[in-house]
C-alpha positions as CSV (number, residue, x, y, z in Angstrom):
1,X,152.9,-2.6,167.4
2,X,155.8,-2.7,164.9
3,X,159.2,-1.2,165.3
4,X,160.3,1.6,163.0
5,X,163.8,0.4,162.4
6,X,164.1,-3.1,160.8
7,X,167.8,-3.4,159.7
8,X,168.5,-5.1,156.4
9,X,172.1,-5.3,155.2
10,X,171.3,-5.3,151.5
11,X,168.9,-2.3,151.7
12,X,171.5,-0.4,153.7
13,X,174.3,-1.1,151.2
14,X,172.0,-0.3,148.3
15,X,171.1,3.2,149.7
16,X,174.2,4.2,151.6
17,X,176.9,1.9,150.3
18,X,180.3,2.9,148.8
19,X,179.3,2.1,145.2
20,X,176.2,4.2,145.4
21,X,178.2,7.1,146.8
22,X,180.7,6.9,144.0
23,X,178.0,7.0,141.3
24,X,177.0,10.7,141.8
25,X,179.1,13.8,142.2
26,X,177.4,14.6,145.4
27,X,178.2,11.2,146.8
28,X,181.8,11.6,145.9
29,X,181.9,14.9,147.6
30,X,180.4,13.3,150.7
31,X,183.1,10.6,150.7
32,X,185.9,13.2,150.3
33,X,184.5,15.3,153.1
34,X,184.4,12.2,155.4
35,X,188.0,11.3,154.4
36,X,189.1,14.9,155.1
37,X,187.4,14.7,158.5
38,X,189.3,11.5,159.2
39,X,186.4,9.2,159.5
40,X,187.3,5.6,160.4
41,X,184.5,4.4,158.0
42,X,183.9,6.4,154.9
43,X,180.8,4.5,153.8
44,X,178.7,1.5,154.8
């Protein structure tokens, strides 16, 4: 049996990282929403 979640830092950053979020308008919107909400961490 294998586990579903095998964490990898590089993969995580590549898909959910700050730079990736900044690339698309939708990602920028997500960041601004999280900032508005007062999130401690805006992106990975």
